[in-house]
C-alpha positions in Angstrom: 0.0 0.0 0.0 1.3 3.4 -0.9 0.8 6.2 1.6 1.1 9.9 0.5 0.9 13.0 2.7 -1.3 15.6 1.0 -1.2 19.3 1.6 -4.7 20.8 1.3 -3.3 23.8 -0.4 -2.1 21.7 -3.4 -3.0 23.2 -6.7 -5.5 21.5 -9.0 -3.5 19.5 -11.6 -5.1 18.8 -14.9 -4.4 18.2 -18.6 -2.2 21.0 -19.7 -0.6 21.7 -16.3 3.2 21.7 -16.1 5.9 22.0 -13.5 7.4 20.3 -10.5 4.0 19.3 -9.0 3.2 17.4 -12.1 6.5 15.6 -12.0 5.8 14.7 -8.4 2.4 13.4 -9.4 3.9 11.3 -12.2 6.5 9.8 -9.8 3.7 8.9 -7.4 1.6 7.4 -10.1 4.6 5.3 -11.2 5.0 4.0 -7.7 1.3 3.2 -7.5 1.2 1.3 -10.8 4.6 -0.3 -10.5 5.9 -2.0 -13.7 2.4 -2.2 -15.1 2.2 1.3 -16.4 5.1 3.7 -16.3 4.6 7.4 -17.2 7.4 9.6 -18.4 8.3 12.0 -15.6 8.5 15.2 -17.7 6.4 17.6 -15.7 3.7 17.8 -18.5 0.2 16.6 -17.6 -0.7 15.0 -20.9 -3.1 12.3 -22.0 -1.3 9.4 -20.3 -1.1 11.2 -17.0 -4.8 12.1 -17.3 -5.7 8.4 -18.0 -3.7 7.2 -15.0 -5.5 9.8 -12.8 -8.9 8.5 -14.1 -7.9 4.9 -13.2 -7.1 6.0 -9.7 -10.4 7.9 -9.5 -12.3 4.9 -10.7 -10.6 2.6 -8.2 -11.5 4.9 -5.3 -15.1 5.7 -6.5 -14.3 9.3 -7.3 -15.6 11.5 -10.2 -13.5 10.4 -13.2 -12.6 13.8 -14.6 -8.8 13.2 -14.8 -8.1 16.3 -12.7 -6.0 15.8 -9.6 -7.1 17.8 -6.6 -7.5 17.2 -2.9 -9.8 14.2 -3.2 -7.7 12.4 -5.8 
């Protein structure tokens, strides 16, 4: 099980977002998915990062919008 500390002031990350927060998200998604699905850690929230976010949202019964905020 992967445990992550979440800061409630985190920005909403969504398709088109860029920067270090997106890189951190991509690294966390790679840890969660393991060898099954590796994302490029490039700091660009693209289609593959959005799809991975939707999978997480689906697994935890969240709205599957692909945006990563406090709940996701």
